[in-house]
C-alpha positions in Angstrom: -170.5 -43.7 -6.5 -170.3 -47.4 -5.6 -169.4 -50.2 -7.9 -172.1 -52.9 -8.2 -171.0 -56.4 -7.1 -172.8 -59.3 -8.6 -173.7 -62.4 -6.5 -171.4 -64.7 -8.5 -168.5 -62.2 -8.1 -169.2 -61.9 -4.4 -169.0 -65.7 -4.0 -165.7 -65.9 -5.9 -164.3 -63.1 -3.7 -165.5 -64.7 -0.4 -163.8 -68.0 -1.5 -160.6 -66.3 -2.3 -160.8 -67.3 -6.0 -160.7 -63.7 -7.2 -159.6 -60.6 -5.3 -161.8 -57.7 -4.4 -162.0 -55.0 -7.0 -159.2 -52.5 -6.8 -155.4 -52.2 -7.5 -154.6 -55.6 -6.2 -157.0 -57.3 -8.6 -155.6 -55.2 -11.4 -152.0 -56.2 -10.7 -153.0 -59.8 -10.5 -154.7 -59.5 -13.9 -151.6 -57.9 -15.3 -149.4 -60.7 -14.0 -151.8 -63.3 -15.4 -151.8 -61.8 -18.9 -148.1 -61.4 -18.8 -147.5 -65.1 -17.9 -149.9 -66.5 -20.4 -147.8 -64.9 -23.2 -144.5 -65.8 -21.5 -145.6 -69.3 -20.8 -146.4 -69.9 -24.5 -143.0 -68.7 -25.6 -140.9 -70.3 -22.8 -142.2 -73.8 -23.5 -141.7 -73.6 -27.3 -138.8 -71.1 -27.6 -136.2 -73.8 -28.3 -138.2 -75.1 -31.2 -138.7 -71.6 -32.6 -135.0 -71.0 -32.5 -134.1 -74.4 -34.1 -136.9 -75.2 -36.4 -138.1 -71.7 -37.5 -134.9 -69.6 -37.3 -132.8 -72.6 -38.2 -130.0 -72.4 -35.6 -128.1 -75.5 -34.4 -128.9 -76.6 -30.9 -125.3 -75.8 -29.7 -125.6 -72.2 -30.9 -129.0 -71.8 -29.2 -127.6 -73.0 -25.9 -124.6 -70.6 -26.2 -126.8 -67.7 -27.2 -129.2 -68.3 -24.3 -126.3 -68.5 -21.9 -124.9 -65.2 -23.1 -128.3 -63.6 -22.8 -128.8 -65.0 -19.3 -125.5 -63.4 -18.2 -126.4 -60.1 -19.9 -129.7 -60.1 -18.1 -128.0 -60.0 -14.7 -126.7 -56.5 -15.4 -130.0 -54.5 -15.5 -131.9 -55.5 -12.4 -130.1 -53.5 -9.8 -129.8 -50.1 -11.6 -133.4 -50.3 -12.9 -134.7 -51.3 -9.5 -133.0 -48.2 -8.0 -134.6 -46.1 -10.8 -138.0 -47.5 -9.8 -137.4 -46.5 -6.2 -136.6 -43.0 -7.2 -139.0 -42.4 -10.1 -142.0 -44.6 -9.1 -142.4 -48.3 -9.8 -145.5 -48.1 -11.9 -143.9 -45.8 -14.5 -140.6 -47.7 -14.7 -142.4 -51.1 -14.8 -144.5 -49.9 -17.8 -141.4 -48.7 -19.5 -139.7 -52.1 -19.1 -142.8 -53.9 -20.5 -142.7 -51.8 -23.6 -139.0 -52.6 -24.1 -139.8 -56.3 -23.6 -142.5 -56.1 -26.3 -140.2 -54.4 -28.8 -137.3 -56.9 -28.0 -139.6 -59.9 -28.4 -141.1 -58.6 -31.6 -137.6 -58.1 -33.0 -137.2 -61.9 -32.7 -139.1 -62.4 -35.9 -136.3 -60.6 -37.8 -133.6 -62.9 -36.5 -131.9 -65.0 -39.2 -128.3 -65.4 -38.0 -126.5 -66.4 -34.8 -125.3 -62.9 -33.9 -128.7 -61.3 -34.4 -130.1 -64.0 -32.2 -127.6 -63.2 -29.5 -128.4 -59.5 -29.7 -132.2 -60.2 -29.5 -131.8 -62.6 -26.6 -129.6 -60.1 -24.7 -132.2 -57.4 -25.2 -135.1 -59.6 -24.0 -133.1 -60.8 -21.0 -132.0 -57.3 -20.0 -135.6 -56.1 -20.3 -137.0 -59.1 -18.4 -134.5 -58.7 -15.5 -135.3 -54.9 -15.3 -139.1 -55.6 -15.4 -138.8 -58.0 -12.5 -136.8 -55.5 -10.4 -139.3 -52.7 -11.1 -142.3 -54.9 -10.3 -140.9 -55.7 -6.8 -141.7 -52.3 -5.1 -145.1 -52.3 -6.9 -146.0 -55.6 -5.3 -144.8 -54.4 -2.0 -146.7 -51.1 -2.2 -150.0 -52.7 -3.2 -149.9 -55.8 -1.0 -152.3 -54.5 1.6 -152.9 -55.8 5.1 -152.0 -59.4 4.3 -148.9 -59.2 2.0 -147.9 -62.8 2.3 -151.3 -64.0 1.1 -151.4 -61.5 -1.7 -148.0 -62.5 -3.0 -149.1 -66.2 -2.7 -152.2 -65.4 -4.7 -150.1 -63.7 -7.4 -147.9 -66.9 -7.6 -150.9 -69.1 -7.9 -152.3 -66.9 -10.6 -149.0 -67.0 -12.5 -148.9 -70.8 -12.3 -152.4 -71.1 -13.6 -151.5 -68.7 -16.5 -148.4 -70.8 -17.2 -150.5 -73.9 -17.6 -152.8 -72.2 -20.0 -149.7 -71.0 -21.9 -148.4 -74.6 -22.0 -151.6 -75.7 -23.7 -151.4 -73.0 -26.3 -147.7 -73.9 -26.9 -148.7 -77.5 -27.5 -151.0 -76.3 -30.3 -148.2 -74.3 -31.9 -145.7 -77.2 -31.7 -148.3 -79.6 -33.2 -148.8 -77.2 -36.2 -145.0 -76.8 -36.4 -144.8 -74.2 -39.2 -142.8 -71.0 -39.5 -146.1 -68.9 -39.5 -147.2 -70.6 -36.3 -144.0 -69.8 -34.6 -144.0 -66.2 -35.8 -147.6 -65.9 -34.3 -146.3 -67.3 -31.1 -143.5 -64.7 -30.8 -145.8 -61.8 -31.8 -148.4 -63.0 -29.4 -145.9 -62.9 -26.6 -144.9 -59.4 -27.6 -148.6 -58.4 -27.6 -149.0 -59.8 -24.1 -146.4 -57.4 -22.9 -148.2 -54.5 -24.5 -151.5 -55.7 -22.9 -149.8 -56.0 -19.5 -148.5 -52.4 -19.9 -152.0 -51.2 -20.6 -153.4 -52.9 -17.5 -150.6 -51.6 -15.4 -151.5 -48.1 -16.5 -154.7 -48.5 -14.5 -152.8 -48.9 -11.3 -152.3 -45.9 -9.0 -149.0 -44.2 -9.1 -146.9 -44.9 -6.0 -144.8 -42.0 -4.8 -141.1 -42.8 -4.0 -140.5 -43.5 -0.3 -138.2 -40.8 1.2 -134.6 -41.8 1.6 -133.2 -41.4 5.2 -130.4 -38.8 5.4 -126.9 -40.2 4.9 -128.1 -43.3 3.0 -125.7 -44.4 0.3 -126.7 -45.0 -3.3 -126.0 -48.7 -3.6 -127.0 -49.9 -0.1 -128.2 -53.3 -1.2 -124.7 -54.3 -2.4 -123.3 -53.4 1.1 -126.0 -55.3 3.0 -124.1 -58.4 3.6 -126.8 -60.4 5.4 -129.2 -59.7 2.5 -126.5 -60.8 0.0 -126.1 -64.1 1.9 -129.9 -64.6 1.8 -129.8 -63.8 -1.9 -127.1 -66.4 -2.5 -129.0 -69.1 -0.4 -132.2 -68.3 -2.4 -130.3 -68.7 -5.6 -129.2 -72.2 -4.6 -132.7 -73.0 -3.4 -134.2 -71.7 -6.7 -132.5 -74.6 -8.4 -135.5 -76.7 -7.3 -137.5 -75.2 -10.0 -135.1 -76.4 -12.7 -135.2 -79.8 -11.1 -138.8 -80.1 -12.4 -138.4 -78.2 -15.6 -135.0 -79.6 -16.7 -133.8 -82.6 -14.8 -137.1 -84.5 -14.3 -138.2 -84.8 -17.9 -134.7 -86.1 -18.9 -134.7 -88.5 -16.0 -138.1 -89.9 -16.8 -137.3 -90.4 -20.5 -133.7 -91.7 -20.2 -133.5 -93.5 -16.9 -136.9 -94.8 -15.9 -139.5 -97.2 -17.3 -142.3 -94.7 -16.7 -144.3 -93.8 -19.8 -143.1 -90.7 -21.7 -146.4 -88.9 -21.3 -145.8 -88.9 -17.6 -143.5 -85.8 -18.2 -146.5 -83.7 -18.9 -148.7 -85.4 -16.3 -146.2 -84.7 -13.5 -145.9 -81.0 -14.5 -149.7 -80.6 -14.5 -150.0 -82.3 -11.1 -147.4 -79.9 -9.7 -149.1 -76.9 -11.2 -152.5 -77.9 -9.8 -151.0 -78.3 -6.3 -149.4 -74.8 -6.5 -152.6 -73.2 -7.6 -154.7 -75.0 -5.0 -152.4 -74.7 -2.0 -150.1 -71.7 -2.4 -152.5 -69.1 -0.7 -153.4 -71.5 2.1 -149.7 -72.2 2.8 -149.0 -68.5 3.2 -151.4 -68.1 6.1 -149.4 -67.7 9.3 -146.2 -66.9 7.5 -146.2 -63.2 8.5 -142.7 -62.6 10.0 -139.1 -63.3 9.3 -139.0 -66.2 11.8 -142.0 -68.0 10.4 -140.6 -67.5 6.9 -137.3 -69.0 7.9 -139.2 -72.0 9.4 -141.1 -72.5 6.2 -137.9 -72.4 4.2 -136.2 -74.9 6.5 -139.1 -77.4 6.2 -139.0 -77.0 2.4 -135.4 -78.4 2.4 -136.5 -81.6 4.0 -139.4 -81.9 1.5 -137.0 -81.4 -1.4 -134.8 -84.2 -0.1 -137.7 -86.6 0.3 -139.2 -85.8 -3.1 -135.9 -86.0 -4.9 -135.0 -89.3 -3.2 -138.2 -90.9 -4.4 -137.6 -89.6 -8.0 -134.0 -90.8 -7.9 -135.0 -94.3 -6.7 -137.5 -94.6 -9.6 -134.7 -95.8 -12.0 -134.6 -99.5 -12.8 -138.0 -100.4 -11.3 -141.1 -101.6 -13.2 -143.0 -98.9 -15.1 -146.0 -98.7 -12.9 -143.9 -98.5 -9.7 -141.6 -95.8 -11.3 -144.7 -93.8 -12.3 -146.0 -94.1 -8.7 -142.7 -93.1 -7.1 -142.3 -90.1 -9.5 -145.8 -88.9 -8.8 -145.3 -89.1 -5.0 -141.9 -87.5 -5.4 -143.2 -84.6 -7.5 -146.0 -84.1 -4.9 -143.6 -83.9 -2.0 -141.2 -81.8 -4.0 -144.1 -79.4 -4.9 -144.9 -79.0 -1.2 -141.3 -78.0 -0.7 -141.6 -75.5 -3.6 -144.8 -74.0 -2.0 -143.1 -73.6 1.4 -139.9 -72.2 -0.1 -141.8 -69.7 -2.2 -143.7 -68.4 0.8 -140.6 -68.1 2.9 -138.5 -66.6 0.2 -141.0 -64.0 -0.8 -141.5 -62.9 2.8 -137.8 -62.4 3.4 -137.2 -60.7 0.1 -139.5 -57.9 1.0 -139.2 -57.8 4.8 -135.5 -57.7 5.0 -135.3 -54.8 2.5 -135.9 -51.1 3.6 -139.0 -49.5 2.2 -137.2 -46.8 0.3 -135.0 -49.3 -1.6 -137.4 -52.1 -2.6 -136.5 -51.9 -6.3 -132.8 -52.0 -5.7 -133.1 -54.9 -3.3 -135.4 -56.7 -5.8 -132.7 -56.3 -8.4 -130.2 -57.9 -6.0 -132.5 -60.7 -5.2 -133.1 -61.4 -8.9 -129.4 -61.5 -9.5 -129.0 -64.5 -7.3 -131.7 -66.4 -9.1 -130.3 -65.3 -12.5 -126.9 -66.8 -11.7 -128.5 -70.0 -10.5 -130.6 -70.3 -13.7 -127.5 -69.9 -15.9 -125.7 -72.6 -13.9 -128.7 -75.0 -13.5 -128.5 -77.0 -16.8 -124.8 -77.9 -16.4 -125.0 -78.6 -12.7 -128.2 -80.6 -12.7 -127.2 -82.3 -15.9 -124.1 -83.7 -14.2 -125.6 -84.5 -10.8 -129.0 -85.8 -11.7 -128.6 -87.1 -15.2 -125.0 -88.2 -15.6 -124.3 -89.3 -12.1 -127.8 -90.7 -11.5 -129.5 -91.7 -8.3 -126.6 -90.6 -6.0 -126.8 -87.1 -7.6 -130.5 -86.8 -6.7 -129.7 -87.6 -3.1 -126.8 -85.1 -3.0 -128.8 -82.3 -4.5 -131.6 -82.9 -2.0 -128.9 -82.8 0.8 -127.8 -79.4 -0.5 -131.4 -78.1 -0.2 -131.6 -79.4 3.4 -128.3 -77.7 4.3 -129.5 -74.4 2.8 -132.8 -74.7 4.7 -130.9 -75.3 8.0 -128.7 -72.3 7.4 -131.4 -69.7 6.7 -132.7 -69.1 10.3 -129.2 -68.1 11.4 -128.8 -65.7 8.5 -132.2 -64.2 9.2 -131.2 -63.6 12.8 -128.0 -61.9 11.6 -130.1 -59.7 9.2 -132.5 -58.7 12.0 -129.6 -57.6 14.2 -128.4 -55.5 11.4 -131.9 -53.9 11.1 -131.9 -53.0 14.8 
């Protein structure tokens, strides 16, 4: 029995706007639903904790830091479980745990309950990311780089929709609105689990004889790639954390430009991510894309850093150009990072390696506010140049590490 394809759907598929029917479209839909809910919560979580729960800002920061550190613990063991028990089943389990942990947020009324709830959500989130890794690898098809780029574009589009919904909640600014926000995010995890249940079950890949249990932790080239990716992932916090503070405190650009720059970046990712992935189909091309991204970050951050002290119209123009160039670097780095994350990991241990890879980014996300706050906000323009130089250095190092990793594979 064949499935009817309508002309409009056929046109969308031929243009690459939607995927052909099958497991890949189902996984993309699950990722989209998940990020709409998460995007709503992430952008208004701080207000929920302070205005609805009633916690001081200092306690919120401390609790989120503790939760972030706790989340680092679950990725590797749960990823290994996904390798051995099947990624679809383990991924669904982590989504249900995320839903329960998020729903429990509405019961929080003290600091220590807040810490427990945040730790649970972070642990489940890290586990979910690790379990999803082998699922993405197993369903990627003949053009894995393009599929992963499509997923990222879909996730960014979902995040922008979530941001719009979050703005409505913040405008209402009532306890009931924030509770609906939290429960809506919990419901999105349940909906994602239901959609994931429609995916085919992927059998575990046989483990070669003599393979150790925790091989990812002994794969030193991969660990170095993970560390470099963690440093490079700070570029995301540049736009989410440092740039808004920089615009408001140190430039004459209008405050609404914070939202405008974020929307411009999101639009670029959605429009260009898949196109940028074409031709990046090997470790060498991935390393080249990553190296180019470092120079883009330096150029973009230099423009943003130089926007301090100039007239408002010029500051806005420099920031817009800087964000555009920075986003090109983000697109290139995402393509290269994703390719290396999967290519350098053996097929039978994708989940475990995904957990290791997530650990690097988790450490970076915990350190990002303090590091970027000192360099980009407190130090000012020289700090923007220095951080851009760090990205260039990482980009120049990655081809050598990739060659080391490839020698290990041989």
